[in-house]
DRENTORKOL-3810 file (N, C-alpha, C; in nm, 4 decimals):
REM DRENTORKOL-3810
@n.u->0.0849; n.v->-0.1185; n.w->0.0000; ca.u->0.0000; ca.v->0.0000; ca.w->0.0000; c.u->0.0890; c.v->0.1242; c.w->0.0000
@n.u->0.0605; n.v->0.2237; n.w->-0.0862; ca.u->0.1430; ca.v->0.3452; ca.w->-0.0904; c.u->0.1346; c.v->0.4234; c.w->0.0394
@n.u->0.2444; n.v->0.4872; n.w->0.0739; ca.u->0.2505; ca.v->0.5730; ca.w->0.1914; c.u->0.1752; c.v->0.7025; c.w->0.1612
@n.u->0.0670; n.v->0.7365; n.w->0.2353; ca.u->-0.0105; ca.v->0.8582; ca.w->0.2056; c.u->0.0699; c.v->0.9865; c.w->0.2255
@n.u->0.1845; n.v->0.9802; n.w->0.2948; ca.u->0.2679; ca.v->1.0978; ca.w->0.3166; c.u->0.3796; c.v->1.1096; c.w->0.2134
@n.u->0.3910; n.v->1.0134; n.w->0.1233; ca.u->0.4967; ca.v->1.0133; ca.w->0.0226; c.u->0.4588; c.v->1.1029; c.w->-0.0950
@n.u->0.5550; n.v->1.1755; n.w->-0.1536; ca.u->0.5271; ca.v->1.2565; ca.w->-0.2728; c.u->0.5208; c.v->1.1720; c.w->-0.3995
@n.u->0.5538; n.v->1.0438; n.w->-0.3908; ca.u->0.5535; ca.v->0.9553; ca.w->-0.5076; c.u->0.4114; c.v->0.9357; c.w->-0.5597
@n.u->0.3941; n.v->0.9431; n.w->-0.6920; ca.u->0.2651; ca.v->0.9190; ca.w->-0.7562; c.u->0.2885; c.v->0.8296; c.w->-0.8769
@n.u->0.1882; n.v->0.7506; n.w->-0.9121; ca.u->0.1989; ca.v->0.6590; ca.w->-1.0251; c.u->0.0616; c.v->0.6443; c.w->-1.0889
@n.u->0.0585; n.v->0.6306; n.w->-1.2213; ca.u->-0.0675; ca.v->0.6082; ca.w->-1.2926; c.u->-0.0437; c.v->0.5057; c.w->-1.4028
@n.u->-0.1456; n.v->0.4295; n.w->-1.4351; ca.u->-0.1390; ca.v->0.3285; ca.w->-1.5394; c.u->-0.2386; c.v->0.3623; c.w->-1.6499
@n.u->-0.1881; n.v->0.3780; n.w->-1.7720; ca.u->-0.2766; ca.v->0.4057; ca.w->-1.8852; c.u->-0.3740; c.v->0.2908; c.w->-1.9058
@n.u->-0.3288; n.v->0.1672; n.w->-1.8931; ca.u->-0.4167; ca.v->0.0520; ca.w->-1.9135; c.u->-0.5328; c.v->0.0530; c.w->-1.8142
@n.u->-0.5035; n.v->0.0833; n.w->-1.6876; ca.u->-0.6102; ca.v->0.0878; ca.w->-1.5866; c.u->-0.7090; c.v->0.2006; c.w->-1.6150
@n.u->-0.6595; n.v->0.3156; n.w->-1.6559; ca.u->-0.7485; ca.v->0.4275; ca.w->-1.6858; c.u->-0.8317; c.v->0.4011; c.w->-1.8108
@n.u->-0.7691; n.v->0.3469; n.w->-1.9157; ca.u->-0.8431; ca.v->0.3162; ca.w->-2.0390; c.u->-0.9566; c.v->0.2178; c.w->-2.0124
@n.u->-0.9355; n.v->0.1263; n.w->-1.9186; ca.u->-1.0392; ca.v->0.0283; ca.w->-1.8854; c.u->-1.1606; c.v->0.0945; c.w->-1.8209
@n.u->-1.1438; n.v->0.2151; n.w->-1.7667; ca.u->-1.2544; ca.v->0.2869; ca.w->-1.7021; c.u->-1.3262; c.v->0.3815; c.w->-1.7979
@n.u->-1.2818; n.v->0.3891; n.w->-1.9225; ca.u->-1.3472; ca.v->0.4749; ca.w->-2.0222; c.u->-1.4419; c.v->0.3930; c.w->-2.1080
@n.u->-1.5484; n.v->0.4444; n.w->-2.1583; ca.u->-1.5906; ca.v->0.5837; ca.w->-2.1419; c.u->-1.6502; c.v->0.6080; c.w->-2.0038
@n.u->-1.6469; n.v->0.7348; n.w->-1.9660; ca.u->-1.7059; ca.v->0.7767; ca.w->-1.8393; c.u->-1.8535; c.v->0.8066; c.w->-1.8562
@n.u->-1.9061; n.v->0.8893; n.w->-1.7665; ca.u->-2.0484; ca.v->0.9244; ca.w->-1.7699; c.u->-2.0759; c.v->1.0303; c.w->-1.8760
@n.u->-2.1958; n.v->1.0307; n.w->-1.9332; ca.u->-2.2351; ca.v->1.1398; ca.w->-2.0226; c.u->-2.2432; c.v->1.2712; c.w->-1.9445
@n.u->-2.2108; n.v->1.3806; n.w->-2.0118; ca.u->-2.2196; ca.v->1.5134; ca.w->-1.9517; c.u->-2.2546; c.v->1.6121; c.w->-2.0629
@n.u->-2.2771; n.v->1.7380; n.w->-2.0275; ca.u->-2.3156; ca.v->1.8378; ca.w->-2.1285; c.u->-2.2130; c.v->1.8467; c.w->-2.2424
@n.u->-2.0825; n.v->1.8641; n.w->-2.2118; ca.u->-1.9885; ca.v->1.8711; ca.w->-2.3243; c.u->-1.9592; c.v->1.7341; c.w->-2.3859
@n.u->-1.9939; n.v->1.6272; n.w->-2.3173; ca.u->-1.9651; ca.v->1.4907; ca.w->-2.3632; c.u->-2.0936; c.v->1.4075; c.w->-2.3626
@n.u->-2.1906; n.v->1.4363; n.w->-2.4497; ca.u->-2.3173; ca.v->1.3630; ca.w->-2.4475; c.u->-2.3009; c.v->1.2134; c.w->-2.4772
@n.u->-2.1933; n.v->1.1751; n.w->-2.5447; ca.u->-2.1669; ca.v->1.0343; ca.w->-2.5737; c.u->-2.0843; c.v->0.9678; c.w->-2.4637
@n.u->-2.0537; n.v->1.0374; n.w->-2.3562; ca.u->-1.9775; ca.v->0.9927; ca.w->-2.2387; c.u->-1.8387; c.v->1.0550; c.w->-2.2383
@n.u->-1.7927; n.v->1.0892; n.w->-2.1186; ca.u->-1.6621; ca.v->1.1521; ca.w->-2.1035; c.u->-1.5515; c.v->1.0594; c.w->-2.1515
@n.u->-1.4484; n.v->1.1168; n.w->-2.2119; ca.u->-1.3379; ca.v->1.0407; ca.w->-2.2690; c.u->-1.2043; c.v->1.0782; c.w->-2.2049
@n.u->-1.2078; n.v->1.1273; n.w->-2.0811; ca.u->-1.0829; ca.v->1.1594; ca.w->-2.0122; c.u->-1.0979; c.v->1.1275; c.w->-1.8643
@n.u->-0.9844; n.v->1.1010; n.w->-1.7993; ca.u->-0.9811; ca.v->1.0759; ca.w->-1.6556; c.u->-0.8572; c.v->1.1431; c.w->-1.5979
@n.u->-0.8711; n.v->1.2005; n.w->-1.4799; ca.u->-0.7545; ca.v->1.2558; ca.w->-1.4118; c.u->-0.6740; c.v->1.1418; c.w->-1.3532
@n.u->-0.5424; n.v->1.1441; n.w->-1.3760; ca.u->-0.4535; ca.v->1.0399; ca.w->-1.3256; c.u->-0.3753; c.v->1.0875; c.w->-1.2037
@n.u->-0.3175; n.v->1.2071; n.w->-1.2124; ca.u->-0.2345; ca.v->1.2613; ca.w->-1.1050; c.u->-0.2609; c.v->1.4109; c.w->-1.0913
@n.u->-0.2358; n.v->1.4639; n.w->-0.9710; ca.u->-0.2531; ca.v->1.6063; ca.w->-0.9472; c.u->-0.1589; c.v->1.6472; c.w->-0.8364
@n.u->-0.0827; n.v->1.7555; n.w->-0.8599; ca.u->0.0079; ca.v->1.8075; ca.w->-0.7566; c.u->0.0354; c.v->1.9536; c.w->-0.7881
@n.u->0.0071; n.v->2.0442; n.w->-0.6954; ca.u->0.0294; ca.v->2.1861; ca.w->-0.7192; c.u->-0.0451; c.v->2.2320; c.w->-0.8429
@n.u->0.0250; n.v->2.2967; n.w->-0.9363; ca.u->-0.0390; ca.v->2.3446; ca.w->-1.0589; c.u->-0.0380; c.v->2.2389; c.w->-1.1695
@n.u->0.0154; n.v->2.1179; n.w->-1.1414; ca.u->0.0261; ca.v->2.0118; ca.w->-1.2417; c.u->-0.0894; c.v->1.9135; c.w->-1.2300
@n.u->-0.1518; n.v->1.8840; n.w->-1.3430; ca.u->-0.2540; ca.v->1.7805; ca.w->-1.3519; c.u->-0.2185; c.v->1.6913; c.w->-1.4703
@n.u->-0.2262; n.v->1.5599; n.w->-1.4516; ca.u->-0.2048; ca.v->1.4642; ca.w->-1.5599; c.u->-0.3367; c.v->1.3929; c.w->-1.5832
@n.u->-0.3807; n.v->1.3889; n.w->-1.7092; ca.u->-0.5043; ca.v->1.3209; ca.w->-1.7461; c.u->-0.4757; c.v->1.2220; c.w->-1.8575
@n.u->-0.5621; n.v->1.1231; n.w->-1.8701; ca.u->-0.5620; ca.v->1.0379; ca.w->-1.9881; c.u->-0.6796; c.v->1.0847; c.w->-2.0724
@n.u->-0.6541; n.v->1.1128; n.w->-2.1994; ca.u->-0.7560; ca.v->1.1663; ca.w->-2.2890; c.u->-0.7643; c.v->1.0768; c.w->-2.4104
@n.u->-0.8827; n.v->1.0211; n.w->-2.4380; ca.u->-0.8994; ca.v->0.9276; ca.w->-2.5493; c.u->-1.0359; c.v->0.9471; c.w->-2.6149
@n.u->-1.0525; n.v->1.0555; n.w->-2.6935; ca.u->-1.1813; ca.v->1.0777; ca.w->-2.7589; c.u->-1.2054; c.v->0.9791; c.w->-2.8724
@n.u->-1.3304; n.v->0.9627; n.w->-2.9063; ca.u->-1.3695; ca.v->0.8789; ca.w->-3.0199; c.u->-1.4386; c.v->0.9698; c.w->-3.1202
@n.u->-1.4015; n.v->0.9584; n.w->-3.2480; ca.u->-1.4609; ca.v->1.0464; ca.w->-3.3490; c.u->-1.4003; c.v->1.1841; c.w->-3.3416
@n.u->-1.4834; n.v->1.2859; n.w->-3.3262; ca.u->-1.4329; ca.v->1.4227; ca.w->-3.3207; c.u->-1.3848; c.v->1.4590; c.w->-3.1811
@n.u->-1.2955; n.v->1.5539; n.w->-3.1766; ca.u->-1.2356; ca.v->1.6026; ca.w->-3.0526; c.u->-1.3076; c.v->1.7314; c.w->-3.0135
@n.u->-1.3950; n.v->1.7290; n.w->-2.9102; ca.u->-1.4759; ca.v->1.8463; ca.w->-2.8771; c.u->-1.4105; c.v->1.9464; c.w->-2.7822
@n.u->-1.2837; n.v->1.9255; n.w->-2.7482; ca.u->-1.2245; ca.v->2.0129; ca.w->-2.6465; c.u->-1.2143; c.v->2.1578; c.w->-2.6925
@n.u->-1.2107; n.v->2.2457; n.w->-2.5958; ca.u->-1.1965; ca.v->2.3891; ca.w->-2.6160; c.u->-1.0579; c.v->2.4312; c.w->-2.5659
@n.u->-1.0096; n.v->2.5514; n.w->-2.6020; ca.u->-0.8798; ca.v->2.5966; ca.w->-2.5509; c.u->-0.8777; c.v->2.5940; c.w->-2.3980
@n.u->-0.7591; n.v->2.5641; n.w->-2.3438; ca.u->-0.7414; ca.v->2.5537; ca.w->-2.1994; c.u->-0.6689; c.v->2.6754; c.w->-2.1447
@n.u->-0.6817; n.v->2.6967; n.w->-2.0147; ca.u->-0.6219; ca.v->2.8135; ca.w->-1.9502; c.u->-0.4784; c.v->2.7899; c.w->-1.9051
@n.u->-0.4281; n.v->2.6671; n.w->-1.9233; ca.u->-0.2903; ca.v->2.6359; ca.w->-1.8866; c.u->-0.2173; c.v->2.5804; c.w->-2.0082
@n.u->-0.0826; n.v->2.5883; n.w->-2.0071; ca.u->-0.0033; ca.v->2.5217; ca.w->-2.1085; c.u->-0.0279; c.v->2.3713; c.w->-2.0974
@n.u->-0.0091; n.v->2.2998; n.w->-2.2093; ca.u->-0.0343; ca.v->2.1549; ca.w->-2.2105; c.u->0.0765; c.v->2.0802; c.w->-2.2837
@n.u->0.1030; n.v->1.9594; n.w->-2.2393; ca.u->0.1840; ca.v->1.8631; ca.w->-2.3121; c.u->0.0979; c.v->1.7411; c.w->-2.3372
@n.u->0.0976; n.v->1.6920; n.w->-2.4604; ca.u->0.0292; ca.v->1.5676; ca.w->-2.4948; c.u->0.1356; c.v->1.4639; c.w->-2.5273
@n.u->0.1312; n.v->1.3483; n.w->-2.4617; ca.u->0.2190; ca.v->1.2355; ca.w->-2.4905; c.u->0.1311; c.v->1.1288; c.w->-2.5548
@n.u->0.1396; n.v->1.1121; n.w->-2.6853; ca.u->0.0529; ca.v->1.0180; ca.w->-2.7568; c.u->0.0995; c.v->0.8758; c.w->-2.7256
@n.u->0.0065; n.v->0.7920; n.w->-2.6760; ca.u->0.0418; ca.v->0.6539; ca.w->-2.6411; c.u->-0.0182; c.v->0.5523; c.w->-2.7365
@n.u->-0.1218; n.v->0.5907; n.w->-2.8115; ca.u->-0.1765; ca.v->0.4988; ca.w->-2.9119; c.u->-0.2512; c.v->0.5777; c.w->-3.0173
@n.u->-0.2643; n.v->0.5173; n.w->-3.1343; ca.u->-0.3389; ca.v->0.5779; ca.w->-3.2426; c.u->-0.2537; c.v->0.6689; c.w->-3.3296
@n.u->-0.3073; n.v->0.7006; n.w->-3.4450; ca.u->-0.2433; ca.v->0.7926; ca.w->-3.5380; c.u->-0.3493; c.v->0.8893; c.w->-3.5871
@n.u->-0.3074; n.v->0.9998; n.w->-3.6412; ca.u->-0.4033; ca.v->1.0950; ca.w->-3.6939; c.u->-0.3370; c.v->1.2261; c.w->-3.7252
@n.u->-0.4165; n.v->1.3312; n.w->-3.7271; ca.u->-0.3659; ca.v->1.4654; ca.w->-3.7517; c.u->-0.3985; c.v->1.5544; c.w->-3.6341
@n.u->-0.3027; n.v->1.6380; n.w->-3.5994; ca.u->-0.3171; ca.v->1.7354; ca.w->-3.4927; c.u->-0.3255; c.v->1.8728; c.w->-3.5575
@n.u->-0.4233; n.v->1.9513; n.w->-3.5170; ca.u->-0.4403; ca.v->2.0859; ca.w->-3.5704; c.u->-0.4281; c.v->2.1836; c.w->-3.4547
@n.u->-0.3370; n.v->2.2806; n.w->-3.4703; ca.u->-0.3185; ca.v->2.3856; ca.w->-3.3699; c.u->-0.3131; c.v->2.5170; c.w->-3.4449
@n.u->-0.4166; n.v->2.5988; n.w->-3.4277; ca.u->-0.4264; ca.v->2.7219; ca.w->-3.5051; c.u->-0.4386; c.v->2.6868; c.w->-3.6523
@n.u->-0.3476; n.v->2.7371; n.w->-3.7354; ca.u->-0.3492; ca.v->2.7104; ca.w->-3.8797; c.u->-0.2555; c.v->2.5958; c.w->-3.9187
@n.u->-0.1854; n.v->2.5369; n.w->-3.8211; ca.u->-0.0888; ca.v->2.4301; ca.w->-3.8514; c.u->-0.1534; c.v->2.2932; c.w->-3.8372
@n.u->-0.1185; n.v->2.2043; n.w->-3.9291; ca.u->-0.1683; ca.v->2.0665; ca.w->-3.9273; c.u->-0.0465; c.v->1.9746; c.w->-3.9323
@n.u->-0.0452; n.v->1.8704; n.w->-3.8459; ca.u->0.0690; ca.v->1.7801; ca.w->-3.8389; c.u->0.0226; c.v->1.6382; c.w->-3.8093
@n.u->0.0832; n.v->1.5391; n.w->-3.8763; ca.u->0.0542; ca.v->1.3975; ca.w->-3.8473; c.u->0.1186; c.v->1.3606; c.w->-3.7138
@n.u->0.0568; n.v->1.2663; n.w->-3.6427; ca.u->0.1164; ca.v->1.2146; ca.w->-3.5193; c.u->0.0972; c.v->1.0645; c.w->-3.5136
@n.u->0.1788; n.v->0.9992; n.w->-3.4329; ca.u->0.1675; ca.v->0.8560; ca.w->-3.4069; c.u->0.2135; c.v->0.8315; c.w->-3.2638
@n.u->0.2074; n.v->0.7065; n.w->-3.2155; ca.u->0.2524; ca.v->0.6808; ca.w->-3.0784; c.u->0.3962; c.v->0.7299; c.w->-3.0582
@n.u->0.4242; n.v->0.7740; n.w->-2.9389; ca.u->0.5544; ca.v->0.8262; ca.w->-2.8965; c.u->0.5784; c.v->0.9700; c.w->-2.9415
@n.u->0.4759; n.v->1.0377; n.w->-2.9913; ca.u->0.4859; ca.v->1.1792; ca.w->-3.0270; c.u->0.4512; c.v->1.2631; c.w->-2.9046
@n.u->0.5234; n.v->1.3726; n.w->-2.8852; ca.u->0.4940; ca.v->1.4693; ca.w->-2.7799; c.u->0.4565; c.v->1.6004; c.w->-2.8468
@n.u->0.3445; n.v->1.6611; n.w->-2.8023; ca.u->0.2953; ca.v->1.7858; ca.w->-2.8597; c.u->0.2801; c.v->1.8898; c.w->-2.7491
@n.u->0.3233; n.v->2.0129; n.w->-2.7752; ca.u->0.3055; ca.v->2.1228; ca.w->-2.6811; c.u->0.1983; c.v->2.2161; c.w->-2.7358
@n.u->0.1068; n.v->2.2593; n.w->-2.6482; ca.u->0.0025; ca.v->2.3555; ca.w->-2.6853; c.u->0.0046; c.v->2.4676; c.w->-2.5812
@n.u->0.0278; n.v->2.5930; n.w->-2.6244; ca.u->0.0257; ca.v->2.7025; ca.w->-2.5275; c.u->-0.1162; c.v->2.7313; c.w->-2.4786
@n.u->-0.1257; n.v->2.7854; n.w->-2.3600; ca.u->-0.2552; ca.v->2.8217; ca.w->-2.3021; c.u->-0.3335; c.v->2.9071; c.w->-2.4011
@n.u->-0.4626; n.v->2.8770; n.w->-2.4157; ca.u->-0.5513; ca.v->2.9556; ca.w->-2.5000; c.u->-0.5518; c.v->2.9189; c.w->-2.6473
@n.u->-0.4624; n.v->2.8301; n.w->-2.6917; ca.u->-0.4551; ca.v->2.7954; ca.w->-2.8341; c.u->-0.5696; c.v->2.7019; c.w->-2.8737
@n.u->-0.6314; n.v->2.7295; n.w->-2.9876; ca.u->-0.7349; ca.v->2.6426; ca.w->-3.0429; c.u->-0.6646; c.v->2.5213; c.w->-3.1038
@n.u->-0.7069; n.v->2.4008; n.w->-3.0651; ca.u->-0.6430; ca.v->2.2791; ca.w->-3.1148; c.u->-0.7396; c.v->2.1623; c.w->-3.1086
@n.u->-0.7089; n.v->2.0580; n.w->-3.1893; ca.u->-0.7916; ca.v->1.9367; ca.w->-3.1879; c.u->-0.7159; c.v->1.8236; c.w->-3.2560
@n.u->-0.7562; n.v->1.7001; n.w->-3.2254; ca.u->-0.7088; ca.v->1.5832; ca.w->-3.2960; c.u->-0.8030; c.v->1.4674; c.w->-3.2728
@n.u->-0.7840; n.v->1.3568; n.w->-3.3509; ca.u->-0.8767; ca.v->1.2438; ca.w->-3.3493; c.u->-0.8012; c.v->1.1111; c.w->-3.3456
@n.u->-0.8731; n.v->1.0056; n.w->-3.3016; ca.u->-0.8262; ca.v->0.8664; ca.w->-3.3098; c.u->-0.6959; c.v->0.8412; c.w->-3.2354
@n.u->-0.6960; n.v->0.8642; n.w->-3.1071; ca.u->-0.5744; ca.v->0.8463; ca.w->-3.0296; c.u->-0.6074; c.v->0.8307; c.w->-2.8820
@n.u->-0.5089; n.v->0.7896; n.w->-2.8053; ca.u->-0.5128; ca.v->0.7984; ca.w->-2.6596; c.u->-0.3838; c.v->0.8669; c.w->-2.6197
@n.u->-0.3897; n.v->0.9563; n.w->-2.5245; ca.u->-0.2722; ca.v->1.0358; ca.w->-2.4895; c.u->-0.2737; c.v->1.0750; c.w->-2.3432
@n.u->-0.1564; n.v->1.0898; n.w->-2.2874; ca.u->-0.1444; ca.v->1.1532; ca.w->-2.1570; c.u->-0.1479; c.v->1.3034; c.w->-2.1819
@n.u->-0.2154; n.v->1.3769; n.w->-2.0967; ca.u->-0.2202; ca.v->1.5228; ca.w->-2.1057; c.u->-0.1674; c.v->1.5779; c.w->-1.9745
@n.u->-0.0708; n.v->1.6692; n.w->-1.9817; ca.u->-0.0136; ca.v->1.7303; ca.w->-1.8625; c.u->-0.0420; c.v->1.8803; c.w->-1.8677
@n.u->-0.1130; n.v->1.9306; n.w->-1.7682; ca.u->-0.1381; ca.v->2.0748; ca.w->-1.7517; c.u->-0.0500; c.v->2.1219; c.w->-1.6373
@n.u->0.0089; n.v->2.2417; n.w->-1.6498; ca.u->0.0890; ca.v->2.2943; ca.w->-1.5413; c.u->0.0953; c.v->2.4452; c.w->-1.5499
@n.u->0.1424; n.v->2.5050; n.w->-1.4427; ca.u->0.1698; ca.v->2.6479; ca.w->-1.4408; c.u->0.0472; c.v->2.7337; c.w->-1.4182
@n.u->0.0701; n.v->2.8639; n.w->-1.4179; ca.u->-0.0383; ca.v->2.9579; ca.w->-1.3884; c.u->-0.1371; c.v->2.9676; c.w->-1.5031
@n.u->-0.2585; n.v->3.0111; n.w->-1.4709; ca.u->-0.3576; ca.v->3.0375; ca.w->-1.5767; c.u->-0.2988; c.v->3.1415; c.w->-1.6716
@n.u->-0.3203; n.v->3.1210; n.w->-1.7999; ca.u->-0.2619; ca.v->3.2102; ca.w->-1.8987; c.u->-0.1291; c.v->3.1605; c.w->-1.9504
@n.u->-0.0698; n.v->3.0587; n.w->-1.8847; ca.u->0.0562; ca.v->2.9992; ca.w->-1.9290; c.u->0.1772; c.v->3.0722; c.w->-1.8766
@n.u->0.2918; n.v->3.0085; n.w->-1.8978; ca.u->0.4185; ca.v->3.0672; ca.w->-1.8565; c.u->0.4719; c.v->3.1576; c.w->-1.9676
@n.u->0.5460; n.v->3.2584; n.w->-1.9313; ca.u->0.6038; ca.v->3.3514; ca.w->-2.0293; c.u->0.7293; c.v->3.2925; c.w->-2.0899
END
């Protein structure tokens, strides 16, 4: 059993994927496609695995996406780029972006509005 006073944290993509899809909600009428894995200070790690279209909106924090499965195209602003497993993508706070057919770790950190 983990020590509740330890700063060590661990998450398993396989365990989180087994819990998806989540419950339906207003932005996710077909059921939520993300789960929070870890949280510490301004850092949050989520597993994000949408099906079909990616309905997310711009976020208030900088983001890193670590693609763990699937291939597709990532669109950020006017740029379009192919991705596959083992790709890492950075998205600055407030940037319009989307992608499809993948599962990825998402890391949010820092102050609202992003780091300078």
